[in-house]
C-alpha positions as a Markdown table, in Angstrom:
| # | Residue | x | y | z |
|---|---|---|---|---|
| 1 | Met | 0.0 | 0.0 | 0.0 |
| 2 | Ile | 2.9 | 2.5 | 0.9 |
| 3 | Ala | 4.8 | 1.6 | -2.2 |
| 4 | Ser | 1.8 | 2.6 | -4.2 |
| 5 | Lys | 1.4 | 5.9 | -2.5 |
| 6 | Val | 4.9 | 6.6 | -3.1 |
| 7 | Lys | 4.5 | 5.7 | -6.8 |
| 8 | Phe | 1.6 | 8.1 | -7.2 |
| 9 | Ala | 3.4 | 10.9 | -5.4 |
| 10 | Ala | 6.3 | 10.4 | -7.6 |
| 11 | Ser | 4.1 | 10.2 | -10.8 |
| 12 | Leu | 2.0 | 13.4 | -9.6 |
| 13 | Tyr | 5.4 | 15.7 | -8.9 |
| 14 | Ala | 6.8 | 14.4 | -12.4 |
| 15 | Ile | 3.7 | 15.5 | -14.2 |
| 16 | Met | 3.8 | 18.9 | -12.3 |
| 17 | Ser | 7.5 | 19.4 | -13.1 |
| 18 | Ile | 6.8 | 18.3 | -16.9 |
| 19 | Ser | 3.8 | 20.8 | -16.9 |
| 20 | Phe | 5.9 | 23.7 | -15.3 |
| 21 | Trp | 8.7 | 23.0 | -17.8 |
| 22 | Gly | 6.2 | 23.0 | -20.8 |
| 23 | Val | 4.7 | 26.3 | -19.7 |
| 24 | Ser | 8.2 | 27.9 | -19.4 |
| 25 | Phe | 8.6 | 28.4 | -23.0 |
| 26 | Val | 5.6 | 30.3 | -23.4 |
| 27 | Ser | 5.6 | 32.3 | -20.4 |
| 28 | Thr | 9.4 | 33.3 | -21.0 |
| 29 | Lys | 8.5 | 34.3 | -24.6 |
| 30 | Ala | 5.6 | 36.6 | -23.2 |
| 31 | Val | 7.7 | 38.1 | -20.6 |
| 32 | Leu | 10.7 | 38.9 | -22.8 |
| 33 | Asp | 8.3 | 41.5 | -24.4 |
| 34 | Lys | 8.6 | 43.5 | -20.9 |
| 35 | Leu | 11.8 | 42.5 | -19.7 |
| 36 | Asp | 15.5 | 41.6 | -21.0 |
| 37 | Pro | 16.8 | 38.2 | -20.6 |
| 38 | Tyr | 19.1 | 38.7 | -17.7 |
| 39 | Thr | 16.6 | 40.5 | -15.5 |
| 40 | Leu | 14.0 | 37.7 | -16.2 |
| 41 | Leu | 16.8 | 35.0 | -15.3 |
| 42 | Val | 17.9 | 36.9 | -11.9 |
| 43 | Leu | 14.0 | 36.9 | -11.1 |
| 44 | Arg | 13.5 | 33.3 | -11.8 |
| 45 | Phe | 16.6 | 32.2 | -10.0 |
| 46 | Gly | 15.9 | 34.5 | -7.2 |
| 47 | Ile | 12.2 | 33.0 | -7.0 |
| 48 | Gly | 13.4 | 29.7 | -7.2 |
| 49 | Ala | 16.2 | 30.0 | -4.6 |
| 50 | Leu | 13.6 | 31.6 | -2.0 |
| 51 | Phe | 11.1 | 28.7 | -2.7 |
| 52 | Leu | 13.9 | 26.2 | -2.1 |
| 53 | Leu | 14.9 | 27.8 | 0.9 |
| 54 | Val | 11.6 | 28.0 | 2.4 |
| 55 | Leu | 11.3 | 24.3 | 1.8 |
| 56 | Leu | 14.4 | 23.6 | 3.5 |
| 57 | Val | 13.3 | 25.6 | 6.5 |
| 58 | Leu | 9.8 | 24.1 | 6.8 |
| 59 | Lys | 11.1 | 20.6 | 6.2 |
| 60 | Arg | 14.0 | 21.1 | 8.6 |
| 61 | Tyr | 16.3 | 19.5 | 5.9 |
| 62 | Pro | 20.0 | 19.9 | 7.1 |
| 63 | Leu | 22.1 | 21.6 | 4.4 |
| 64 | Asn | 25.4 | 19.5 | 4.9 |
| 65 | Ile | 27.5 | 19.9 | 1.7 |
| 66 | Pro | 30.9 | 19.1 | 2.3 |
| 67 | Leu | 33.1 | 22.0 | 1.2 |
| 68 | Lys | 35.1 | 19.8 | -1.4 |
| 69 | Tyr | 31.8 | 19.5 | -3.5 |
| 70 | Ile | 31.1 | 23.1 | -3.6 |
| 71 | Pro | 33.3 | 23.9 | -6.9 |
| 72 | His | 31.7 | 20.9 | -8.5 |
| 73 | Leu | 28.2 | 22.3 | -7.8 |
| 74 | Ile | 29.1 | 25.6 | -9.2 |
| 75 | Val | 30.1 | 24.3 | -12.4 |
| 76 | Leu | 27.2 | 22.1 | -12.5 |
| 77 | Gly | 25.2 | 25.1 | -11.8 |
| 78 | Ile | 26.6 | 27.3 | -14.2 |
| 79 | Leu | 26.5 | 24.7 | -17.1 |
| 80 | Gly | 23.4 | 22.7 | -16.3 |
| 81 | Val | 21.1 | 25.7 | -15.3 |
| 82 | Phe | 22.6 | 29.1 | -16.0 |
| 83 | Val | 23.8 | 28.6 | -19.4 |
| 84 | His | 20.8 | 26.6 | -20.4 |
| 85 | Gln | 18.6 | 29.4 | -19.4 |
| 86 | Val | 20.6 | 32.2 | -20.8 |
| 87 | Ile | 20.5 | 30.3 | -24.3 |
| 88 | Gln | 16.7 | 29.5 | -24.1 |
| 89 | Ala | 16.0 | 33.3 | -23.0 |
| 90 | Thr | 18.2 | 34.9 | -25.7 |
| 91 | Ala | 16.8 | 32.4 | -28.1 |
| 92 | Leu | 13.1 | 33.2 | -27.5 |
| 93 | Leu | 13.9 | 36.9 | -28.6 |
| 94 | Thr | 14.3 | 35.3 | -32.2 |
| 95 | Ile | 12.2 | 32.4 | -32.5 |
| 96 | Asn | 8.9 | 31.4 | -31.4 |
| 97 | Ala | 8.0 | 29.3 | -28.3 |
| 98 | Ser | 7.1 | 26.1 | -30.1 |
| 99 | Ala | 10.3 | 26.1 | -32.0 |
| 100 | Ala | 12.6 | 26.6 | -29.2 |
| 101 | Gly | 10.5 | 24.0 | -27.3 |
| 102 | Trp | 11.3 | 21.5 | -30.2 |
| 103 | Ile | 14.9 | 22.4 | -30.2 |
| 104 | Ile | 15.2 | 21.8 | -26.3 |
| 105 | Ser | 12.9 | 18.8 | -26.4 |
| 106 | Phe | 15.8 | 16.9 | -28.0 |
| 107 | Ser | 18.1 | 17.5 | -25.2 |
| 108 | Pro | 16.8 | 14.3 | -23.3 |
| 109 | Val | 17.4 | 12.2 | -26.6 |
| 110 | Phe | 21.0 | 13.5 | -26.9 |
| 111 | Thr | 21.8 | 12.8 | -23.1 |
| 112 | Val | 20.5 | 9.3 | -23.7 |
| 113 | Ile | 22.8 | 8.7 | -26.8 |
| 114 | Leu | 25.7 | 10.2 | -24.9 |
| 115 | Ser | 25.3 | 8.0 | -21.8 |
| 116 | Val | 24.9 | 4.9 | -24.0 |
| 117 | Phe | 28.4 | 5.9 | -25.8 |
| 118 | Phe | 30.3 | 7.4 | -23.0 |
| 119 | Leu | 28.8 | 5.7 | -19.8 |
| 120 | His | 27.9 | 2.3 | -21.4 |
| 121 | Glu | 24.5 | 2.5 | -20.2 |
| 122 | Lys | 21.9 | 0.1 | -21.8 |
| 123 | Met | 19.4 | 1.3 | -24.3 |
| 124 | Thr | 16.2 | -0.4 | -23.4 |
| 125 | Val | 12.9 | -0.9 | -25.3 |
| 126 | Leu | 11.3 | 1.3 | -22.8 |
| 127 | Lys | 13.8 | 4.1 | -22.9 |
| 128 | Ala | 13.5 | 4.0 | -27.0 |
| 129 | Ser | 10.0 | 4.1 | -26.7 |
| 130 | Gly | 10.0 | 6.9 | -24.4 |
| 131 | Met | 12.1 | 8.7 | -26.7 |
| 132 | Ile | 9.7 | 8.1 | -29.6 |
| 133 | Val | 6.7 | 9.0 | -27.6 |
| 134 | Ala | 8.6 | 12.4 | -26.6 |
| 135 | Ile | 9.2 | 13.0 | -30.2 |
| 136 | Ile | 5.9 | 12.5 | -31.4 |
| 137 | Gly | 4.5 | 14.5 | -28.7 |
| 138 | Val | 6.6 | 17.5 | -29.9 |
| 139 | Leu | 5.6 | 17.0 | -33.4 |
| 140 | Leu | 1.9 | 17.1 | -32.6 |
| 141 | Val | 2.1 | 20.4 | -30.4 |
| 142 | Thr | 4.8 | 22.1 | -32.9 |
| 143 | Thr | 2.8 | 21.2 | -36.3 |
| 144 | Ala | -0.7 | 21.8 | -34.9 |
| 145 | Thr | -2.5 | 24.4 | -36.8 |
| 146 | Asn | -5.2 | 26.6 | -36.0 |
| 147 | Gln | -8.3 | 25.1 | -38.2 |
| 148 | Gln | -10.9 | 27.9 | -37.9 |
| 149 | Ser | -13.8 | 27.4 | -40.2 |
| 150 | Phe | -14.1 | 30.0 | -43.1 |
| 151 | Gln | -16.9 | 32.5 | -42.4 |
| 152 | Pro | -17.6 | 34.7 | -45.4 |
| 153 | Ser | -18.4 | 38.2 | -44.5 |
| 154 | Ile | -21.9 | 39.6 | -45.7 |
| 155 | Asn | -21.5 | 43.3 | -46.6 |
């Protein structure tokens, strides 16, 4: 019974994070009309840091990070979060949100391919089918057209 609750909670959190991630392209594009990319990123990171700090305090999690790992975390944070966000925000100045989503959606595909070659991870049928479903989903979303019926005007 407990395992099913944990799986349900994990699935719910995964769906929530996927939804927030998917909305981020459209919301970033909308906000870039009012703010420059760097101001937007400072605000996003500030809100995110404040939210995580509140969670740490409310849950009373100890923040025990050995000092020797701090340089690694800084490099990973810069490369894995900051650079990605700067590229996304500046790209959205010149392309539409669906095109940016399409390009970014291939990131996990490349990650899997690189992990197979460099980390010797196994490619399973489940991983391959997940990649195919993700690609089809992005294709469906980005190639959808606005099908409005033609209404001739009467003068």
